[in-house]
C-alpha positions as CSV (number, residue, x, y, z in Angstrom):
1,M,4.0,40.0,-1.2
2,K,2.0,36.9,-3.4
3,R,1.7,37.5,-6.6
4,F,-2.4,37.1,-8.5
5,W,-0.7,36.1,-11.7
6,E,1.7,32.6,-12.9
7,S,5.0,33.8,-14.0
8,K,5.7,30.4,-16.5
9,A,8.9,28.1,-15.8
10,F,11.6,28.9,-17.5
11,I,15.3,26.9,-18.1
12,V,18.4,28.6,-16.7
13,V,21.8,27.7,-17.6
14,I,24.7,28.2,-16.4
15,T,28.3,27.6,-18.5
16,A,31.1,28.0,-16.5
17,P,35.5,26.6,-16.8
18,S,36.5,24.0,-15.2
19,G,37.5,25.2,-11.4
20,T,35.0,28.3,-11.7
21,G,33.0,26.3,-8.3
22,K,30.2,26.0,-11.0
23,T,28.7,22.9,-8.7
24,S,29.1,24.6,-5.3
25,V,27.2,27.4,-6.5
26,I,24.1,25.0,-8.0
27,H,24.3,23.1,-5.1
28,Q,23.2,26.4,-2.8
29,L,20.9,27.8,-5.1
30,L,18.8,24.7,-5.3
31,E,18.7,24.6,-1.5
32,R,17.7,28.0,-0.9
33,D,15.2,28.2,-4.0
34,R,12.5,26.1,-3.9
35,S,11.2,26.5,-7.5
36,L,14.3,25.5,-9.4
37,R,15.0,21.1,-10.3
38,Y,18.0,20.2,-11.3
39,S,18.1,18.5,-14.5
40,I,19.5,15.5,-14.5
41,S,21.9,13.7,-17.6
42,A,22.0,10.4,-19.1
43,T,25.1,9.2,-19.9
44,T,26.8,6.3,-21.8
45,R,29.3,6.6,-18.4
46,P,29.0,3.4,-15.9
47,G,27.7,4.5,-12.9
48,R,29.8,5.0,-9.7
49,P,28.9,3.0,-6.5
50,A,27.7,5.8,-4.4
51,E,25.4,7.0,-7.9
52,V,21.5,6.3,-8.2
53,E,20.1,5.6,-11.6
54,G,17.5,8.6,-12.1
55,R,19.0,11.0,-9.2
56,D,22.2,11.2,-10.6
57,Y,22.2,10.1,-14.3
58,F,19.8,8.5,-16.4
59,F,22.0,5.1,-17.4
60,L,22.3,4.4,-21.2
61,S,24.0,1.6,-23.1
62,E,25.6,2.9,-25.9
63,A,22.6,1.6,-28.1
64,E,20.2,3.2,-26.2
65,F,22.2,6.3,-26.5
66,D,22.5,5.9,-30.6
67,A,18.3,5.3,-30.4
68,G,17.4,8.5,-28.8
69,L,19.7,10.8,-31.0
70,G,18.3,8.5,-33.7
71,E,14.4,10.0,-31.9
72,K,15.7,13.0,-31.6
73,K,15.3,12.5,-27.6
74,F,17.9,15.5,-26.9
75,A,18.2,18.8,-26.5
76,E,21.6,18.9,-26.5
77,W,24.9,16.6,-26.1
78,A,28.6,15.5,-26.2
79,T,31.1,13.4,-25.4
80,V,33.2,14.2,-22.7
81,H,36.7,12.0,-21.5
82,G,35.0,8.9,-24.0
83,Y,31.6,8.9,-23.0
84,R,28.6,10.6,-24.0
85,Y,26.2,12.9,-21.8
86,G,22.7,14.6,-23.3
87,T,19.8,16.1,-21.6
88,L,16.6,14.9,-22.5
89,K,13.8,17.0,-23.8
90,S,11.3,15.0,-22.0
91,Q,13.4,15.5,-18.9
92,I,13.2,19.2,-19.6
93,E,10.2,19.3,-20.7
94,S,7.8,17.6,-17.7
95,T,9.9,20.0,-14.9
96,L,8.6,22.9,-16.9
97,E,5.0,21.6,-16.9
98,Q,5.1,21.5,-12.6
99,G,5.6,25.2,-12.6
100,H,9.8,24.4,-11.7
101,H,12.6,25.7,-13.9
102,V,14.9,23.8,-14.7
103,L,18.5,24.7,-13.6
104,M,21.1,23.1,-16.6
105,D,24.7,22.9,-16.2
106,V,26.3,22.6,-19.5
107,D,29.3,23.7,-21.8
108,V,29.2,26.2,-23.8
109,Q,27.9,24.3,-27.6
110,G,25.3,22.5,-25.0
111,A,24.0,26.2,-24.0
112,Y,24.4,27.0,-28.0
113,H,21.5,24.2,-28.5
114,L,19.4,24.5,-25.7
115,R,19.1,28.8,-26.6
116,K,17.9,27.2,-30.4
117,L,15.4,25.2,-28.6
118,Y,14.2,27.4,-25.4
119,P,15.2,31.3,-26.9
120,D,13.1,32.3,-24.0
121,G,15.9,30.6,-21.4
122,V,18.4,32.6,-18.9
123,F,21.8,31.9,-20.3
124,I,24.7,33.0,-17.3
125,A,28.1,32.9,-17.5
126,L,29.7,31.8,-14.6
127,M,33.3,33.1,-14.5
128,P,36.4,33.1,-11.8
129,P,37.6,36.7,-10.4
130,S,40.5,36.5,-13.7
131,M,42.4,33.8,-15.6
132,A,45.6,34.2,-12.9
133,E,42.8,32.8,-10.1
134,L,41.5,30.4,-12.3
135,R,45.0,28.6,-12.8
136,K,45.5,28.9,-8.6
137,R,42.1,27.0,-7.6
138,L,43.3,24.1,-10.5
139,S,46.7,24.0,-9.4
140,G,44.9,23.5,-5.9
141,R,43.0,20.9,-6.5
142,G,45.9,18.3,-7.0
143,T,44.1,16.8,-9.6
144,E,45.5,18.6,-12.7
145,D,49.2,17.0,-14.3
146,T,50.4,20.1,-16.7
147,D,49.1,19.1,-19.9
148,S,45.6,18.9,-18.4
149,L,46.0,21.9,-16.6
150,A,47.0,23.6,-19.8
151,Q,43.8,22.2,-21.6
152,R,41.9,23.6,-18.9
153,L,43.0,26.9,-19.1
154,K,43.1,26.4,-22.8
155,D,39.3,26.1,-22.9
156,A,38.2,29.0,-20.3
157,E,40.0,30.7,-22.7
158,N,37.5,29.5,-25.3
159,E,34.2,30.2,-23.4
160,I,35.5,33.6,-22.3
161,E,35.3,34.1,-25.9
162,A,31.7,33.5,-25.8
163,L,30.8,36.1,-23.0
164,L,28.8,37.8,-25.5
165,F,26.1,34.9,-26.4
166,F,25.1,34.9,-22.8
167,D,22.2,37.1,-21.3
168,Y,24.1,37.8,-17.9
169,L,28.2,37.9,-16.4
170,V,28.4,37.0,-13.1
171,V,32.0,36.4,-11.2
172,N,32.4,34.3,-8.8
173,D,34.2,35.3,-6.2
174,R,32.4,34.8,-2.5
175,L,30.1,31.6,-3.3
176,E,27.5,33.6,-1.0
177,E,27.2,36.5,-3.0
178,T,27.5,34.9,-6.5
179,C,24.6,32.7,-5.2
180,E,22.3,35.5,-4.3
181,E,23.2,37.6,-7.4
182,I,22.1,34.3,-9.7
183,S,18.7,34.1,-7.0
184,A,18.7,37.7,-8.2
185,I,18.1,37.1,-11.7
186,I,15.7,34.9,-11.9
187,R,13.5,36.7,-9.9
188,A,13.6,39.3,-11.9
189,E,13.2,37.2,-15.6
190,E,10.0,36.1,-13.1
191,L,9.0,39.4,-13.3
192,R,9.1,40.3,-17.4
193,V,5.9,40.4,-18.8
194,K,6.3,37.8,-20.8
195,R,7.0,35.2,-19.3
196,I,2.9,36.2,-17.1
197,S,0.4,33.6,-17.8
198,G,-2.8,34.8,-18.9
199,P,-1.3,38.7,-19.7
200,D,-5.0,39.9,-21.2
201,S,-6.5,38.0,-17.7
202,L,-3.9,40.5,-15.8
203,I,-5.0,43.6,-17.4
204,G,-8.4,42.9,-16.8
205,K,-7.8,42.6,-12.6
206,Y,-5.6,45.8,-12.6
207,L,-8.7,47.6,-14.7
208,D,-10.9,45.5,-12.5
209,K,-12.9,43.7,-15.4
210,P,-13.8,39.9,-15.8
């Protein structure tokens, strides 16, 4: 059924421990939902051969990143493996103004900062079925040594302890079911009365008043 009202666009923040399958979930969500746009991060990391400026990342020098911080251009930022990554406020705002929801992939600290700026956002904790399954997935990647595996599992424990901060908990056991659940969350959030543009005119339409 076609709606005769418009729902305000909002940010959708997904936070998950490494190894949960977040990247696969995000890719499929973007393929199946044309209302979503992925938030492109800025980074001081050098670009890789297949990466494209403005599509994969905005590549900034250390000086440019510092300038952005000084001018409060970032909604959130963090240092990961010696490089800085951040979300530009301008990217979020321009996407929302175009009527698209902004799909974001950040850690717990990033989610905290985004909640302060966008309290009406939707914050989803994506979790593995169990810690045992997470350990299995991380070990199966073949990219983790003993110390790295232990650190990632410790980080996962910290993220699990932050669960009560989030609005929704989705367990990524089967990819298709996971995406269906997140899509259902987004659809439900679009129907919140507080998100409807011009709620007074909406009431007038139902009461057949100009």
